Residue frames relative to the residue before (quaternion, step in Angstrom):
aa qw qx qy qz dx dy dz
P 1.0000 0.0000 0.0000 0.0000 0.00 0.00 0.00
G 0.5339 -0.6424 0.4797 0.2688 3.53 -1.27 0.70
I 0.6909 -0.4659 0.3794 0.4020 3.48 -1.33 -0.03
V 0.3014 -0.7706 0.5307 0.1838 3.52 -0.59 1.13
R 0.3365 -0.7429 0.5407 0.2063 3.69 -0.74 0.87
R 0.0703 -0.7994 0.5967 0.0013 3.50 -0.68 1.07
E 0.1100 -0.7949 0.5965 0.0169 3.56 -0.95 0.99
I 0.5431 -0.5730 0.4931 0.3655 3.58 -1.22 0.45
V 0.2906 -0.7758 0.5419 0.1414 3.52 -0.67 1.00
R 0.7429 -0.1915 0.1415 0.6256 3.53 1.06 -0.80
S 0.3007 -0.6949 0.6182 0.2110 3.59 -1.35 0.44
V 0.2796 -0.7496 0.5893 0.1127 3.39 -1.20 0.99
T 0.0249 0.7916 -0.6082 0.0537 3.60 -0.66 1.14
P 0.7135 -0.4675 0.2788 0.4411 3.65 -1.05 0.28
G 0.7570 0.3934 -0.1989 0.4824 3.51 1.07 -0.85
T 0.7227 0.3987 -0.2380 0.5119 3.58 1.26 0.03
V 0.3202 0.7269 -0.5382 0.2819 3.66 1.13 0.46
L 0.0931 -0.8008 0.5916 0.0063 3.60 -0.87 1.01
D 0.4316 0.7012 -0.4480 0.3483 3.64 1.29 0.00
E 0.4466 -0.7265 0.4734 0.2206 3.53 -0.65 1.21
D 0.6592 0.5186 -0.3256 0.4365 3.54 1.19 -0.74
V 0.6424 0.5226 -0.2700 0.4912 3.60 1.41 -0.34
L 0.7059 0.4937 -0.2417 0.4467 3.48 0.94 -1.08
D 0.3184 -0.6853 0.6113 0.2351 3.54 -1.23 0.60
A 0.4231 -0.7486 0.4518 0.2376 3.54 -0.44 1.29
T 0.6917 0.4944 -0.3015 0.4316 3.62 1.10 -0.51
R 0.6821 0.4368 -0.2294 0.5397 3.58 1.36 -0.11
A 0.4293 -0.6576 0.5500 0.2843 3.59 -1.05 0.79
A 0.3028 -0.7354 0.5739 0.1954 3.66 -1.14 0.68
W 0.0571 -0.8634 0.5012 -0.0115 3.58 0.36 1.33
L 0.1797 -0.6873 0.6998 0.0748 3.44 -1.32 0.92
V 0.0764 -0.8104 0.5781 0.0563 3.61 -0.74 0.82
A 0.1056 -0.7648 0.6328 0.0596 3.62 -1.08 0.76
V 0.1507 -0.8153 0.5578 0.0393 3.59 -0.83 1.04
S 0.0113 -0.7609 0.6488 -0.0029 3.65 -0.94 0.97
A 0.0704 0.8334 -0.5410 0.0880 3.54 -0.65 1.13
G 0.5212 0.6636 -0.4598 0.2767 3.52 -1.24 0.53
D 0.7968 0.2958 -0.2055 0.4851 3.61 -1.18 0.22
G 0.6963 -0.4961 0.2688 0.4436 3.62 0.97 0.86
A 0.7479 0.2733 -0.2351 0.5574 3.59 1.12 0.21
N 0.1193 -0.7869 0.6038 0.0444 3.43 -1.17 0.84
G 0.0640 -0.8059 0.5878 0.0299 3.53 -1.14 0.71
A 0.0573 -0.7795 0.6233 0.0255 3.43 -1.33 0.46
A 0.0899 -0.7925 0.5956 0.0957 3.52 -1.16 0.44
L 0.2054 -0.7543 0.6121 0.1195 3.55 -1.09 0.84
L 0.0141 -0.7899 0.6125 -0.0261 3.55 -0.88 0.96
D 0.2185 -0.7512 0.6089 0.1310 3.63 -0.71 1.12
V 0.3550 -0.7879 0.4719 0.1744 3.54 -0.27 1.33
S 0.6701 0.5123 -0.3178 0.4330 3.65 1.09 -0.60
T 0.7993 0.3152 -0.1510 0.4889 3.59 1.05 -0.66
G 0.4221 -0.6925 0.4535 0.3696 3.48 1.31 -0.61
D 0.3759 0.6928 -0.5217 0.3264 3.68 1.11 0.17
F 0.0354 0.8197 -0.5633 0.0982 3.54 -0.67 1.17
R 0.0045 0.8117 -0.5776 0.0867 3.57 -0.65 1.24
A 0.1659 -0.7842 0.5923 0.0819 3.50 -1.20 0.72
F 0.1494 -0.7913 0.5905 0.0537 3.57 -1.07 0.70
Q 0.0533 0.7906 -0.6099 -0.0094 3.59 -1.22 0.43
G 0.2345 0.7954 -0.5363 0.1574 3.59 -0.90 0.84
P 0.6120 -0.5933 0.3597 0.3796 3.66 -1.05 0.41
S 0.7171 0.4391 -0.2444 0.4829 3.63 1.12 -0.50
L 0.3616 -0.7500 0.5176 0.1972 3.54 -0.51 1.13
S 0.6736 0.5175 -0.3054 0.4304 3.58 0.93 -0.85
A 0.6220 0.5214 -0.3238 0.4862 3.54 1.12 -0.88
L 0.6607 0.5214 -0.3207 0.4345 3.56 0.92 -0.85
L 0.6875 0.4717 -0.3106 0.4565 3.56 0.93 -0.83
E 0.5943 0.5507 -0.3565 0.4652 3.50 1.13 -0.64
A 0.6560 0.5220 -0.3176 0.4431 3.59 0.94 -0.83
V 0.7058 0.4140 -0.2781 0.5030 3.62 0.94 -0.65
A 0.5849 0.5909 -0.3692 0.4152 3.51 1.14 -0.55
A 0.5988 0.5958 -0.3418 0.4118 3.55 1.10 -0.67
H 0.6645 0.5049 -0.3006 0.4618 3.54 1.26 -0.53
E 0.3224 -0.7784 0.4668 0.2689 3.57 1.41 -0.13
P 0.0157 -0.8179 0.5720 -0.0600 3.55 0.52 1.23
R 0.4370 -0.7007 0.5065 0.2480 3.55 -1.28 0.48
E 0.8101 0.0642 0.0089 0.5827 3.69 1.05 -0.61
V 0.1850 -0.7862 0.5820 0.0948 3.56 -1.00 0.76
L 0.2108 -0.7714 0.5884 0.1195 3.54 -0.98 0.91
L 0.0683 -0.7648 0.6405 -0.0134 3.56 -1.07 1.02
P 0.4836 -0.6103 0.5326 0.3317 3.55 -1.26 0.58
S 0.5837 -0.6379 0.3818 0.3265 3.47 -1.06 0.88
D 0.6927 0.4059 -0.2864 0.5228 3.69 1.22 -0.19
A 0.2867 0.7448 -0.5522 0.2410 3.62 0.98 0.61
S 0.5210 -0.6766 0.4364 0.2833 3.43 -1.00 1.03
A 0.6745 -0.4760 0.3875 0.4102 3.58 -1.37 0.24
A 0.6499 0.5494 -0.3128 0.4219 3.47 1.04 -0.93
V 0.6566 0.5201 -0.2847 0.4661 3.56 1.07 -0.82
R 0.6546 0.4869 -0.3062 0.4906 3.56 0.99 -0.89
T 0.6482 0.5137 -0.3392 0.4482 3.67 1.03 -0.66
A 0.6141 0.5450 -0.3053 0.4823 3.53 1.13 -0.83
V 0.6468 0.5045 -0.2999 0.4870 3.60 0.85 -0.94
R 0.6751 0.4808 -0.3106 0.4653 3.70 0.79 -0.91
D 0.6612 0.5220 -0.3204 0.4332 3.63 0.94 -1.00
V 0.7780 0.3626 -0.2018 0.4718 3.60 0.84 -0.88
L 0.7721 0.3242 -0.1834 0.5150 3.68 0.89 -0.79
G 0.4407 -0.7644 0.4169 0.2183 3.57 1.20 0.19
T 0.8200 -0.2680 0.1960 0.4663 3.42 -0.89 -0.99
L 0.2498 0.7940 -0.5078 0.2222 3.49 1.32 0.48
P 0.4888 -0.6759 0.4490 0.3201 3.71 -0.80 0.86
V 0.2576 -0.7677 0.5822 0.0735 3.47 -0.95 1.19
T 0.0037 0.7721 -0.6337 -0.0482 3.62 -0.85 0.77
E 0.3036 -0.7521 0.5633 0.1577 3.49 -0.93 1.07
R 0.1837 -0.7679 0.6121 0.0440 3.59 -1.06 0.96
E 0.6266 -0.5102 0.3958 0.4363 3.55 -1.26 0.24
A 0.5645 -0.6227 0.4187 0.3439 3.57 -0.94 0.85
A 0.6113 0.5751 -0.3593 0.4080 3.59 1.05 -0.68
H 0.6155 0.5497 -0.3673 0.4290 3.59 1.09 -0.42
F 0.6954 0.4280 -0.2650 0.5129 3.55 1.39 -0.20
D 0.3850 0.6880 -0.4978 0.3614 3.53 1.28 0.38
A 0.4852 -0.7096 0.4379 0.2632 3.54 -0.76 1.17
T 0.6513 0.5268 -0.3147 0.4463 3.57 0.94 -0.86
R 0.6828 0.4742 -0.2806 0.4798 3.59 0.85 -0.97
A 0.6824 0.5025 -0.2998 0.4381 3.51 0.92 -0.97
G 0.6102 0.5682 -0.3374 0.4369 3.54 1.09 -0.65
A 0.6811 0.4997 -0.2623 0.4664 3.45 1.06 -0.99
F 0.5951 0.5711 -0.3170 0.4683 3.47 1.23 -0.77
L 0.6896 0.4675 -0.2686 0.4835 3.59 0.86 -0.98
R 0.6237 0.5410 -0.3392 0.4509 3.62 0.91 -0.72
T 0.6390 0.5115 -0.2923 0.4945 3.57 1.01 -0.94
H 0.6726 0.4985 -0.3193 0.4441 3.60 0.78 -0.95
F 0.7587 0.3800 -0.2166 0.4828 3.59 0.79 -0.99
G 0.3834 -0.7409 0.4748 0.2803 3.62 1.17 -0.27
V 0.4880 0.6357 -0.4340 0.4116 3.57 0.98 0.94
A 0.4690 -0.6701 0.4969 0.2899 3.53 -1.28 0.24
T 0.7894 0.1105 -0.0544 0.6014 3.44 1.31 -0.40
L 0.4194 -0.7013 0.5136 0.2615 3.60 -1.15 0.51
E 0.3199 0.7803 -0.4946 0.2101 3.62 1.22 0.17
A 0.6636 0.5368 -0.3203 0.4110 3.63 0.83 -0.83
F 0.6849 0.4713 -0.2701 0.4855 3.55 1.25 -0.48
G 0.4766 -0.7401 0.3446 0.3261 3.58 1.44 0.02
V 0.5727 0.6206 -0.3601 0.3965 3.53 1.29 0.37
D 0.3789 0.6875 -0.5197 0.3372 3.51 1.24 0.26
G 0.7919 0.2584 -0.1947 0.5180 3.60 -0.90 0.91
A 0.6421 0.4318 -0.3008 0.5575 3.65 1.41 0.15
P 0.0967 -0.8605 0.4977 0.0492 3.64 0.39 1.07
R 0.6462 0.4993 -0.3183 0.4815 3.56 1.04 -0.74
A 0.6259 0.5169 -0.3400 0.4749 3.64 1.03 -0.69
V 0.6540 0.5051 -0.3116 0.4691 3.54 1.00 -0.88
A 0.6593 0.5346 -0.3050 0.4318 3.56 0.90 -0.81
A 0.6649 0.4991 -0.2800 0.4800 3.50 1.01 -0.83
A 0.6335 0.5396 -0.2962 0.4688 3.55 1.11 -0.94
G 0.6624 0.5159 -0.2941 0.4566 3.57 0.89 -0.92
A 0.6534 0.5053 -0.3066 0.4731 3.54 0.93 -0.96
A 0.6856 0.4833 -0.3163 0.4431 3.68 0.80 -0.83
L 0.6926 0.4656 -0.3142 0.4524 3.58 0.87 -0.74
R 0.5883 0.5600 -0.3523 0.4650 3.55 1.19 -0.69
Y 0.6777 0.4869 -0.3075 0.4573 3.52 0.88 -0.99
L 0.5997 0.5189 -0.3874 0.4701 3.69 0.92 -0.58
K 0.6724 0.4962 -0.3102 0.4532 3.66 0.79 -1.02
D 0.6842 0.5216 -0.2998 0.4122 3.57 0.85 -0.96
T 0.7464 0.4464 -0.2161 0.4438 3.51 0.87 -1.02
Q 0.7454 0.3727 -0.2061 0.5128 3.55 1.14 -0.73
R 0.3153 -0.7441 0.5343 0.2477 3.65 1.29 0.00
T 0.5375 0.5836 -0.4360 0.4248 3.63 0.72 1.01
E 0.5011 -0.6313 0.4901 0.3319 3.55 -1.37 0.24
A 0.3489 -0.7808 0.4637 0.2316 3.56 1.30 -0.03
R 0.0875 0.8414 -0.5258 0.0895 3.53 1.00 0.90
H 0.6096 0.5550 -0.3558 0.4401 3.69 1.12 -0.60
V 0.6112 0.4482 -0.3852 0.5264 3.66 1.12 -0.06
H 0.1097 0.8486 -0.5043 0.1166 3.55 0.04 1.25
A 0.7694 0.2077 -0.1298 0.5899 3.62 1.26 0.13
L 0.1405 -0.7417 0.6497 0.0897 3.52 -1.38 0.48
R 0.0640 -0.8080 0.5850 0.0284 3.56 -0.93 0.79
R 0.3550 -0.7158 0.5537 0.2346 3.66 -0.94 0.73
V 0.2349 -0.7397 0.6180 0.1252 3.56 -1.02 0.87
P 0.3057 -0.7707 0.5290 0.1808 3.64 -0.58 1.07
L 0.3645 -0.7590 0.5101 0.1759 3.58 -0.59 1.16
E 0.6691 0.5541 -0.3231 0.3753 3.49 0.97 -0.77
S 0.7253 0.3955 -0.2483 0.5059 3.61 1.24 -0.34
T 0.6399 0.5289 -0.3340 0.4462 3.47 1.33 0.38
L 0.3027 -0.7116 0.5958 0.2170 3.64 -0.92 0.76
V 0.1083 -0.8175 0.5647 0.0330 3.50 -0.68 1.18
L 0.2548 -0.7625 0.5753 0.1507 3.56 -0.80 1.04
D 0.4192 -0.7341 0.4731 0.2481 3.54 -0.69 0.86
E 0.6961 -0.4928 0.2797 0.4409 3.62 -1.14 0.39
T 0.6825 0.5077 -0.3245 0.4136 3.56 0.96 -0.83
T 0.6303 0.5330 -0.3030 0.4763 3.58 1.14 -0.67
R 0.6449 0.5049 -0.2996 0.4894 3.55 1.03 -0.87
T 0.6349 0.5362 -0.3081 0.4631 3.58 1.01 -0.76
N 0.7109 0.4852 -0.2492 0.4439 3.50 0.74 -1.22
L 0.7187 0.4223 -0.2538 0.4906 3.62 1.05 -0.78
E 0.3094 -0.7831 0.4848 0.2367 3.53 1.38 -0.12
V 0.0990 0.8433 -0.5154 0.1156 3.55 0.95 1.04
L 0.8213 0.2221 -0.0759 0.5200 3.51 0.85 -1.10
R 0.8030 0.1050 0.0120 0.5865 3.48 1.14 -0.83
T 0.4897 -0.6499 0.4829 0.3236 3.65 -1.08 0.51
M 0.5460 -0.6259 0.4543 0.3221 3.51 -1.18 0.59
R 0.5965 0.6233 -0.3476 0.3672 3.49 1.18 -0.70
D 0.8486 -0.0242 0.0551 0.5255 3.56 0.71 -1.09
G 0.5196 -0.6723 0.3841 0.3611 3.51 1.39 0.21
S 0.4597 0.6767 -0.4528 0.3546 3.68 1.11 0.47
R 0.6021 -0.5464 0.4692 0.3446 3.40 -1.44 0.50
S 0.6620 0.5194 -0.3055 0.4457 3.55 0.90 -0.93
G 0.7731 0.3233 -0.2536 0.4832 3.46 -0.77 1.14
S 0.5862 0.5580 -0.3493 0.4722 3.50 1.37 -0.42
L 0.6904 -0.4130 0.3607 0.4719 3.56 -1.31 0.11
L 0.6318 0.5508 -0.3085 0.4497 3.59 0.92 -1.00
G 0.6821 0.5276 -0.2625 0.4330 3.45 0.86 -1.12
V 0.6856 0.4990 -0.2755 0.4529 3.55 1.01 -0.82
V 0.7559 0.3902 -0.2250 0.4751 3.55 1.00 -0.72
D 0.5913 0.6037 -0.3726 0.3834 3.51 1.21 -0.32
R 0.0746 0.7571 -0.6390 0.1135 3.44 -0.67 1.35
T 0.2906 0.7694 -0.5189 0.2330 3.53 1.15 0.56
V 0.2920 -0.7889 0.5158 0.1620 3.61 -1.13 0.51
T 0.7036 0.3376 -0.2326 0.5804 3.59 1.39 0.16
A 0.6074 -0.5697 0.4124 0.3694 3.58 -1.16 0.60
L 0.6421 0.5219 -0.3478 0.4408 3.61 0.97 -0.68
G 0.6361 0.5376 -0.3120 0.4572 3.50 1.08 -0.82
A 0.6092 0.5606 -0.3157 0.4636 3.56 1.11 -0.91
R 0.6566 0.5242 -0.2853 0.4612 3.54 0.93 -1.05
R 0.6442 0.5295 -0.2967 0.4654 3.63 0.89 -0.98
L 0.6849 0.4785 -0.3053 0.4569 3.54 0.75 -1.03
A 0.6590 0.5142 -0.3331 0.4363 3.58 0.88 -0.85
E 0.6273 0.5565 -0.3041 0.4520 3.50 1.06 -0.77
């Protein structure tokens, strides 16, 4: 027999695990991308298992990172040219979360916008609330491209994007969430015994995710 050609079918990373035996059905599997600089900062959260796709933009990088940290993402994407200040801020807020560097071009707002419009089959991103939010667009485009590149898929289950307004959201930082044991206990980091564990009487995985949110 001749040589059998083998190709990479998909790549598995902390933020793109889709194996049902590994995923917790009651928790979203968030991948986060961060785009920062020039007085504006953006981020995007993408749940690779359900296609839930959200974008953020605001003037404060620390507030932005605290907002995404509350979702307990599994992996963070940064452009290869991210500044030392941005890397330090990500490390301070997101801790030991795995960081993956991507080409800076993937975070270019113009290219990312075109990429998103093509994916959604629209002429403008106005309906998604991200017109005039270039950093949010840049992060969203980078996150979706990463999903497509690693999974070798068209990601058709990602069919919408919504912007989350930071100014109307009260964000509890990691220290506060930990001390109040909102999602997990301080003793062993488990859901059981936390505030969420006490009030959770949901009977479906979707309900459990919604309550956690």
